[in-house]
C-alpha positions as CSV (number, residue, x, y, z in Angstrom):
1,X,15.5,77.1,70.0
2,X,19.1,75.7,68.4
3,X,20.2,74.1,72.0
4,X,21.0,70.6,70.6
5,X,24.2,72.1,69.0
6,X,25.5,73.9,72.3
7,X,28.2,72.7,73.6
8,X,31.1,74.0,76.1
9,X,35.0,73.7,75.2
10,X,37.3,74.5,77.7
11,X,39.2,77.9,77.0
12,X,42.6,77.0,75.3
13,X,45.4,78.9,73.0
14,X,42.7,78.2,69.7
15,X,39.5,80.2,71.2
16,X,40.7,82.8,73.8
17,X,40.7,85.9,71.8
18,X,37.3,84.6,69.8
19,X,36.0,84.7,73.0
20,X,37.3,88.2,74.5
21,X,35.4,89.7,70.9
22,X,32.3,88.5,72.2
23,X,30.1,91.2,73.6
24,X,26.9,91.8,75.7
25,X,24.4,94.2,74.2
26,X,24.7,98.0,75.7
27,X,22.0,97.7,78.1
28,X,23.9,94.6,79.8
29,X,27.4,96.0,79.9
30,X,26.9,97.4,83.8
31,X,26.5,93.9,84.8
32,X,29.3,92.1,83.5
33,X,32.9,92.8,83.5
34,X,34.4,92.1,79.6
35,X,35.6,88.5,78.9
36,X,39.3,89.5,79.0
37,X,39.1,90.3,82.4
38,X,37.5,87.2,83.4
39,X,40.4,85.4,81.3
40,X,43.3,87.1,83.1
41,X,41.7,87.2,86.7
42,X,41.7,83.1,85.9
43,X,45.3,83.2,85.4
44,X,46.1,84.3,88.7
45,X,43.4,82.2,90.5
46,X,43.5,78.9,89.2
47,X,41.0,77.5,90.8
48,X,38.8,79.1,88.3
49,X,37.3,77.3,85.2
50,X,36.7,78.8,81.8
51,X,34.9,77.9,78.9
52,X,34.0,78.9,75.7
53,X,30.2,78.1,74.6
54,X,30.2,76.8,70.9
55,X,27.3,76.9,68.9
56,X,28.1,74.5,66.3
57,X,31.6,75.3,65.6
58,X,31.8,78.8,66.2
59,X,32.3,80.9,70.2
60,X,29.1,82.4,71.0
61,X,29.8,82.7,74.2
62,X,32.0,82.3,77.8
63,X,31.7,81.1,80.9
64,X,33.4,81.0,84.1
65,X,33.1,79.4,87.8
66,X,35.4,78.3,90.7
67,X,36.4,74.6,91.4
68,X,36.6,75.5,95.2
69,X,33.6,75.7,97.9
70,X,33.3,79.4,98.9
71,X,31.1,81.5,100.7
72,X,27.5,80.0,101.2
73,X,29.1,76.4,101.3
74,X,29.0,76.3,97.7
75,X,30.6,76.7,94.5
76,X,30.3,79.7,92.6
77,X,29.3,80.9,88.8
78,X,31.6,83.9,88.3
79,X,30.6,84.6,84.8
80,X,28.0,83.4,82.2
81,X,27.5,85.6,78.7
82,X,26.3,85.3,75.1
83,X,27.2,87.3,72.6
84,X,24.7,89.6,71.4
85,X,23.9,88.4,68.6
86,X,23.0,84.8,69.4
87,X,20.7,85.7,72.8
88,X,17.3,85.2,72.8
89,X,17.8,81.4,71.6
90,X,17.8,79.5,74.5
91,X,21.9,78.8,74.5
92,X,22.6,80.5,77.9
93,X,20.1,78.3,79.3
94,X,21.4,75.3,77.6
95,X,25.5,76.2,78.3
96,X,24.1,77.0,82.0
97,X,22.4,73.4,82.5
98,X,25.6,71.9,81.0
99,X,27.6,74.0,83.1
100,X,25.4,72.8,86.1
101,X,26.3,69.3,85.3
102,X,29.6,69.8,85.3
103,X,29.8,71.5,88.8
104,X,27.7,69.0,90.5
105,X,30.4,66.4,89.6
106,X,32.8,68.4,91.8
107,X,33.9,67.0,95.2
108,X,30.9,67.6,97.8
109,X,28.9,69.6,95.4
110,X,25.5,70.6,97.4
111,X,24.8,74.1,96.1
112,X,25.6,76.3,92.8
113,X,25.2,80.0,93.8
114,X,25.3,82.8,91.5
115,X,25.6,86.6,92.0
116,X,24.0,89.1,90.1
117,X,22.5,92.7,90.1
118,X,18.9,92.5,91.4
119,X,18.5,95.0,87.9
120,X,19.9,92.5,85.9
121,X,16.4,90.7,84.6
122,X,18.1,88.4,81.8
123,X,20.1,86.9,84.6
124,X,16.8,86.8,86.7
125,X,14.7,84.5,84.5
126,X,17.4,82.6,83.7
127,X,18.5,81.2,86.9
128,X,15.1,81.3,88.4
129,X,13.9,79.0,85.6
130,X,16.5,76.6,86.6
131,X,15.5,76.1,89.9
132,X,18.1,78.5,91.8
133,X,16.2,80.0,95.0
134,X,17.0,83.4,96.2
135,X,17.2,82.7,99.9
136,X,17.9,86.6,100.8
137,X,21.8,86.5,101.0
138,X,23.2,89.8,99.7
139,X,26.7,90.7,98.6
140,X,27.6,94.4,98.2
141,X,25.2,95.3,95.3
142,X,24.7,91.5,94.2
143,X,22.5,89.2,95.0
144,X,23.0,85.7,95.6
145,X,20.6,82.6,94.3
146,X,21.2,79.0,95.1
147,X,20.7,76.0,93.2
148,X,20.7,73.0,95.6
149,X,22.4,70.0,94.0
150,X,20.3,66.6,94.9
151,X,22.9,63.5,95.0
152,X,22.0,60.1,93.7
153,X,23.6,57.5,96.4
């Protein structure tokens, strides 16, 4: 695994287009909108936070989460993807850990929630390995899993 050189960089004028060029594998495309759609969405829903996932100095992924509490009383992860050429190296897991650390700092953070299609086994393995729990919540075709944040006093 090459996860020690992973960092999150807020989306900006220097890296947004690079993120638009990243793609998941063909069998994953049914599960995710293109990054360009997510970036456009963030310009209209200003509570969405967008980040490029970097391996050293190269953008290799993209993620987006909401900075306000939504359904199920938690903060939602909207997108996380790693380019098909960089999958299977632990990059997505490390980026998700970094994102969880940032989201845990949000006001009143007690739960982080992510929805994904039940057939998206990559997402299932990722989120379950990070302690997300399936409490049976469903939104349309997606299942929602929850990570409980333990606050230290």
